[in-house]
LUMDREN-810999 format. One record per residue (C-alpha): residue number from 0; residue in one letter; x, y, z. Coordinates in steps of 0.2 Angstrom, whole numbers, padded with zeros to 4 digits. Each point is the difference from the previous one (the first is absolute). Layout:
+-----+------+-------+-------+-------+
|  nr | rest |     x |     y |     z |
+-----+------+-------+-------+-------+
| NUM |    A |     X |     Y |     Z |
...
+-----+------+-------+-------+-------+
% end
This chain:
+-----+------+-------+-------+-------+
|  nr | rest |     x |     y |     z |
+-----+------+-------+-------+-------+
|   0 |    M | -0126 |  0044 | -0046 |
|   1 |    N | -0008 | -0015 |  0009 |
|   2 |    R |  0008 | -0010 |  0014 |
|   3 |    T |  0005 | -0014 | -0011 |
|   4 |    K |  0009 |  0011 | -0012 |
|   5 |    I |  0009 |  0010 |  0014 |
|   6 |    Y |  0005 | -0017 |  0008 |
|   7 |    C |  0008 | -0006 | -0016 |
|   8 |    L |  0009 |  0017 | -0003 |
|   9 |    W |  0008 | -0002 |  0017 |
|  10 |    L |  0005 | -0018 | -0004 |
|  11 |    L |  0010 |  0006 | -0015 |
|  12 |    M |  0007 |  0015 |  0009 |
|  13 |    L |  0006 | -0011 |  0014 |
|  14 |    G |  0010 | -0010 | -0013 |
|  15 |    T |  0007 |  0016 | -0007 |
|  16 |    V |  0006 |  0007 |  0016 |
|  17 |    L |  0009 | -0016 |  0004 |
|  18 |    L |  0008 |  0000 | -0017 |
|  19 |    T |  0006 |  0018 |  0002 |
|  20 |    A |  0004 |  0000 |  0018 |
|  21 |    C |  0018 |  0001 | -0002 |
|  22 |    H |  0006 |  0018 | -0003 |
|  23 |    T |  0015 |  0013 |  0017 |
|  24 |    S |  0011 |  0016 |  0002 |
|  25 |    N |  0008 |  0001 |  0017 |
|  26 |    V |  0017 | -0007 | -0002 |
|  27 |    V |  0007 | -0007 |  0016 |
|  28 |    T |  0019 |  0001 |  0004 |
|  29 |    T |  0009 | -0011 |  0013 |
|  30 |    N |  0010 |  0015 |  0007 |
|  31 |    S | -0009 |  0000 |  0017 |
|  32 |    G |  0013 |  0004 |  0012 |
|  33 |    D | -0005 | -0014 |  0011 |
|  34 |    A |  0015 | -0011 |  0002 |
|  35 |    S | -0010 | -0014 |  0008 |
|  36 |    F | -0011 | -0002 | -0015 |
|  37 |    V |  0006 | -0011 | -0014 |
|  38 |    A | -0011 |  0001 | -0016 |
|  39 |    S |  0004 | -0017 | -0007 |
|  40 |    D | -0003 | -0009 |  0016 |
|  41 |    Y | -0017 |  0009 |  0003 |
|  42 |    L | -0006 | -0004 | -0018 |
|  43 |    Q |  0004 | -0018 |  0004 |
|  44 |    T | -0011 |  0002 |  0015 |
|  45 |    V | -0014 |  0007 | -0010 |
|  46 |    N |  0001 | -0014 | -0012 |
|  47 |    K | -0002 | -0013 |  0014 |
|  48 |    Q | -0017 |  0007 |  0005 |
|  49 |    A | -0008 | -0007 | -0016 |
|  50 |    T | -0012 | -0014 |  0004 |
|  51 |    K |  0007 | -0017 | -0004 |
|  52 |    A | -0018 | -0007 | -0004 |
|  53 |    Q | -0002 | -0007 | -0018 |
|  54 |    F | -0019 |  0004 |  0000 |
|  55 |    I | -0010 |  0015 |  0008 |
|  56 |    T | -0019 |  0000 | -0001 |
|  57 |    S | -0013 |  0011 |  0008 |
|  58 |    K | -0017 |  0008 |  0000 |
|  59 |    L |  0001 |  0017 | -0007 |
|  60 |    K | -0010 |  0016 |  0001 |
|  61 |    F |  0004 |  0012 | -0014 |
|  62 |    T | -0004 |  0018 |  0000 |
|  63 |    A |  0004 |  0013 | -0013 |
|  64 |    S | -0003 |  0018 | -0002 |
|  65 |    L |  0002 |  0013 | -0014 |
|  66 |    G | -0006 |  0017 |  0003 |
|  67 |    S | -0018 | -0001 |  0006 |
|  68 |    Q | -0002 | -0018 | -0006 |
|  69 |    K |  0003 | -0014 |  0013 |
|  70 |    I | -0003 | -0019 |  0000 |
|  71 |    S |  0003 | -0014 |  0012 |
|  72 |    V | -0002 | -0018 | -0003 |
|  73 |    G |  0006 | -0017 |  0007 |
|  74 |    G |  0010 | -0013 | -0007 |
|  75 |    S |  0016 | -0010 |  0002 |
|  76 |    L |  0018 |  0000 | -0003 |
|  77 |    K |  0010 | -0015 | -0005 |
|  78 |    M |  0019 |  0000 | -0003 |
|  79 |    K |  0013 | -0013 | -0004 |
|  80 |    R |  0018 |  0006 |  0001 |
|  81 |    D |  0009 |  0003 | -0016 |
|  82 |    D | -0015 | -0006 | -0010 |
|  83 |    V | -0017 |  0009 |  0002 |
|  84 |    I | -0010 |  0014 |  0009 |
|  85 |    R | -0019 | -0001 | -0001 |
|  86 |    I | -0013 |  0012 |  0005 |
|  87 |    Q | -0018 | -0005 | -0001 |
|  88 |    L | -0013 |  0013 |  0003 |
|  89 |    V | -0018 | -0005 |  0005 |
|  90 |    A | -0015 |  0011 | -0004 |
|  91 |    L | -0014 |  0001 |  0013 |
|  92 |    G |  0009 | -0013 |  0010 |
|  93 |    I | -0007 | -0015 | -0011 |
|  94 |    M |  0008 |  0000 | -0017 |
|  95 |    E |  0018 |  0002 | -0006 |
|  96 |    A | -0001 |  0015 | -0012 |
|  97 |    G |  0018 |  0003 | -0004 |
|  98 |    R |  0017 | -0009 |  0001 |
|  99 |    L |  0018 |  0007 | -0002 |
| 100 |    E |  0013 | -0013 | -0002 |
| 101 |    F |  0019 |  0005 | -0001 |
| 102 |    T |  0011 | -0015 | -0005 |
| 103 |    R |  0018 | -0001 | -0004 |
| 104 |    D | -0004 |  0001 | -0019 |
| 105 |    Y | -0016 |  0010 | -0002 |
| 106 |    V | -0013 |  0011 |  0007 |
| 107 |    L | -0018 | -0005 |  0000 |
| 108 |    I | -0015 |  0012 |  0004 |
| 109 |    M | -0017 | -0008 |  0000 |
| 110 |    D | -0017 |  0009 |  0000 |
| 111 |    R | -0011 | -0014 |  0004 |
| 112 |    I | -0016 |  0011 | -0001 |
| 113 |    N |  0002 |  0005 | -0018 |
| 114 |    K |  0010 | -0016 | -0005 |
| 115 |    R |  0016 |  0009 | -0006 |
| 116 |    Y |  0018 | -0001 |  0004 |
| 117 |    V |  0017 |  0007 | -0003 |
| 118 |    K |  0015 | -0012 | -0001 |
| 119 |    A |  0017 |  0007 | -0004 |
| 120 |    K |  0019 | -0004 |  0003 |
| 121 |    Y |  0008 |  0014 |  0009 |
| 122 |    D |  0011 |  0004 | -0015 |
| 123 |    D | -0016 |  0002 | -0010 |
| 124 |    I | -0003 |  0017 |  0009 |
| 125 |    D |  0013 |  0012 | -0005 |
| 126 |    Y |  0000 |  0010 |  0016 |
| 127 |    L |  0003 | -0016 |  0010 |
| 128 |    K |  0014 | -0006 | -0012 |
| 129 |    S |  0009 |  0016 | -0001 |
| 130 |    N |  0001 |  0002 |  0019 |
| 131 |    G |  0004 | -0018 |  0005 |
| 132 |    I | -0016 | -0003 |  0009 |
| 133 |    N | -0005 | -0019 |  0001 |
| 134 |    F | -0008 | -0012 |  0012 |
| 135 |    Y |  0014 |  0000 |  0013 |
| 136 |    T | -0002 |  0019 |  0002 |
| 137 |    L | -0018 | -0003 |  0004 |
| 138 |    Q |  0004 | -0015 |  0011 |
| 139 |    A |  0012 |  0011 |  0011 |
| 140 |    L | -0014 |  0013 |  0003 |
| 141 |    F | -0013 | -0013 |  0005 |
| 142 |    W |  0013 | -0010 |  0011 |
| 143 |    N |  0007 |  0015 |  0009 |
| 144 |    E |  0018 | -0001 | -0008 |
| 145 |    L |  0013 |  0010 | -0009 |
| 146 |    F |  0001 | -0002 | -0019 |
| 147 |    Q |  0010 |  0006 | -0015 |
| 148 |    P | -0010 |  0002 | -0016 |
| 149 |    G |  0005 | -0013 | -0013 |
| 150 |    R |  0008 | -0012 |  0012 |
| 151 |    Q | -0007 | -0015 |  0009 |
| 152 |    K |  0009 |  0003 |  0016 |
| 153 |    P |  0008 |  0017 |  0006 |
| 154 |    S |  0019 |  0002 |  0002 |
| 155 |    I |  0002 |  0009 |  0016 |
| 156 |    D |  0017 |  0007 | -0006 |
| 157 |    D | -0011 |  0012 | -0011 |
| 158 |    F | -0010 |  0007 |  0014 |
| 159 |    T |  0004 |  0014 |  0012 |
| 160 |    A | -0005 |  0002 |  0018 |
| 161 |    V |  0001 |  0015 |  0012 |
| 162 |    P | -0007 |  0002 |  0018 |
| 163 |    S | -0014 |  0013 |  0001 |
| 164 |    A | -0010 |  0007 |  0015 |
| 165 |    G | -0003 | -0011 |  0015 |
| 166 |    D |  0001 | -0019 | -0004 |
| 167 |    A | -0002 |  0003 | -0019 |
| 168 |    V |  0011 | -0005 | -0014 |
| 169 |    L | -0003 |  0005 | -0018 |
| 170 |    V |  0005 | -0012 | -0013 |
| 171 |    G |  0002 |  0006 | -0018 |
| 172 |    Y |  0004 | -0006 | -0018 |
| 173 |    D |  0002 |  0012 | -0015 |
| 174 |    K | -0002 | -0005 | -0018 |
| 175 |    G |  0000 |  0015 | -0012 |
| 176 |    N | -0017 |  0009 |  0001 |
| 177 |    L | -0007 | -0014 |  0011 |
| 178 |    N |  0005 |  0001 |  0018 |
| 179 |    Y | -0006 | -0010 |  0015 |
| 180 |    Q |  0000 |  0002 |  0019 |
| 181 |    W | -0006 | -0011 |  0014 |
| 182 |    G | -0003 |  0005 |  0018 |
| 183 |    T |  0006 | -0013 |  0012 |
| 184 |    I |  0002 | -0002 |  0019 |
| 185 |    R |  0018 | -0001 |  0006 |
| 186 |    S | -0003 | -0011 |  0015 |
| 187 |    T | -0009 | -0014 | -0011 |
| 188 |    G |  0004 |  0003 | -0018 |
| 189 |    Q | -0019 |  0000 | -0004 |
| 190 |    I | -0006 |  0009 | -0015 |
| 191 |    L | -0014 |  0012 |  0004 |
| 192 |    S | -0001 |  0009 | -0017 |
| 193 |    A |  0005 |  0000 | -0018 |
| 194 |    S |  0000 |  0016 | -0010 |
| 195 |    A |  0004 |  0003 | -0018 |
| 196 |    R |  0001 |  0015 | -0011 |
| 197 |    H |  0003 |  0002 | -0019 |
| 198 |    Q |  0008 |  0017 | -0005 |
| 199 |    S |  0000 |  0008 | -0016 |
| 200 |    K |  0010 |  0016 | -0004 |
| 201 |    G |  0003 |  0003 |  0019 |
| 202 |    A | -0018 | -0002 |  0005 |
| 203 |    T | -0010 | -0014 |  0008 |
| 204 |    D | -0013 | -0006 | -0013 |
| 205 |    A | -0006 | -0016 |  0009 |
| 206 |    Q |  0001 | -0006 |  0018 |
| 207 |    M | -0004 | -0016 |  0009 |
| 208 |    D | -0001 | -0003 |  0019 |
| 209 |    W | -0003 | -0017 |  0007 |
| 210 |    D | -0002 | -0001 |  0019 |
| 211 |    Y |  0000 | -0015 |  0011 |
| 212 |    S | -0008 | -0001 |  0018 |
| 213 |    N | -0009 | -0012 |  0012 |
| 214 |    F |  0014 | -0013 |  0000 |
| 215 |    K | -0004 | -0017 |  0007 |
| 216 |    K |  0011 | -0015 |  0002 |
| 217 |    F | -0001 | -0012 | -0015 |
| 218 |    G |  0012 | -0014 |  0002 |
| 219 |    K |  0016 |  0006 |  0008 |
| 220 |    Q | -0002 |  0018 | -0008 |
| 221 |    Q | -0012 |  0014 |  0001 |
| 222 |    F | -0011 |  0004 | -0014 |
| 223 |    P | -0010 |  0015 | -0004 |
| 224 |    N | -0019 | -0002 |  0000 |
| 225 |    D | -0004 |  0017 | -0006 |
| 226 |    M |  0007 |  0008 | -0016 |
| 227 |    Q | -0004 |  0017 | -0006 |
| 228 |    V |  0005 |  0005 | -0018 |
| 229 |    S | -0001 |  0018 | -0007 |
| 230 |    L |  0004 |  0004 | -0018 |
| 231 |    R |  0001 |  0018 | -0006 |
| 232 |    A |  0002 |  0004 | -0018 |
| 233 |    K | -0006 |  0014 | -0012 |
| 234 |    G | -0008 |  0009 |  0014 |
| 235 |    K | -0011 | -0014 |  0006 |
| 236 |    S |  0002 | -0011 |  0015 |
| 237 |    L | -0006 | -0018 |  0002 |
| 238 |    K |  0000 | -0008 |  0017 |
| 239 |    I | -0002 | -0019 |  0004 |
| 240 |    E | -0001 | -0009 |  0016 |
| 241 |    L |  0003 | -0018 |  0002 |
| 242 |    A | -0006 | -0007 |  0017 |
| 243 |    L |  0005 | -0019 |  0002 |
| 244 |    S | -0007 | -0012 |  0013 |
| 245 |    S |  0001 | -0018 |  0005 |
| 246 |    L |  0018 | -0002 | -0008 |
| 247 |    D |  0004 | -0018 | -0004 |
| 248 |    N |  0012 | -0010 | -0011 |
| 249 |    D | -0013 | -0010 | -0009 |
| 250 |    K |  0007 | -0010 | -0015 |
| 251 |    D | -0016 | -0007 | -0006 |
| 252 |    W | -0004 |  0011 | -0015 |
| 253 |    E |  0004 |  0000 | -0018 |
| 254 |    P |  0014 |  0014 | -0004 |
| 255 |    R | -0006 |  0003 | -0018 |
| 256 |    T | -0017 |  0006 | -0006 |
| 257 |    D | -0008 | -0008 | -0015 |
| 258 |    I | -0009 |  0012 | -0011 |
| 259 |    S | -0017 | -0005 | -0007 |
| 260 |    S | -0004 |  0001 | -0018 |
| 261 |    K | -0015 |  0011 |  0005 |
| 262 |    Y |  0012 |  0014 |  0005 |
| 263 |    K |  0006 |  0014 | -0013 |
| 264 |    A |  0018 |  0005 |  0000 |
| 265 |    V |  0003 |  0019 |  0001 |
| 266 |    D |  0017 |  0008 | -0006 |
| 267 |    A |  0011 |  0004 |  0014 |
| 268 |    E |  0008 |  0016 | -0007 |
| 269 |    D | -0017 |  0007 | -0004 |
| 270 |    I | -0007 | -0003 |  0018 |
| 271 |    F |  0017 |  0006 |  0007 |
| 272 |    R | -0002 |  0017 | -0010 |
| 273 |    L | -0018 |  0002 |  0004 |
| 274 |    L |  0003 | -0002 |  0019 |
| 275 |    M |  0014 |  0012 |  0000 |
| 276 |    K | -0011 |  0013 | -0006 |
| 277 |    L | -0013 | -0001 |  0014 |
+-----+------+-------+-------+-------+
% end
């Protein structure tokens, strides 16, 4: 397989991992035995760590590995709160080869090299619809925040929190076979990780871990400049690293991509099923 085909494969796989990155099995309780710890107050502290910026833009180094295959390319990340998340990947440092655009209403994955694209509403993909995964789920992962699938804003009354070793506090949310857990710092309320597992018949059949590091001041809050995503399913593991740099709040960009008539539409469900078999 030549480099161009490998590159386009990773582009589609990135879109898939972001659309499936919401599956956890460790249910947290609030019975911590620590009288000084009030779960509801702490969860409010966690929510207050979220950046107040309306826009986040940055340069991006994207690295992905699956088995012995690995690819690393540059690009950019552009986000507008409650509206869009856009990742642009650049091949050989000179040309945009792929674009992923997650809006409130639809997902757009563009393969600029082969001039094809996938555009679908979240409800058009059965897996996403049945598990309540939408734009706001993905936004929370990228913006280092708590989330509840199917809701725009989480209700802290539905979460649990318990102090763990050292300065750690585990925050949890459980919904049927889907359970979620966040690792946070008690002294600051900062989220360091988001873990998700999907259980079927008592066994974990899919697992996602999203880790945050290299926090730097952005506005009045701290924002992670490095994110590591690991998705394990069907005996395979896909790892993605997103290294951000030159963070800004640039507003001078169009939040929606126009699709040229030269591009060919590809069925979303067909691509989704194909990639899940890799």
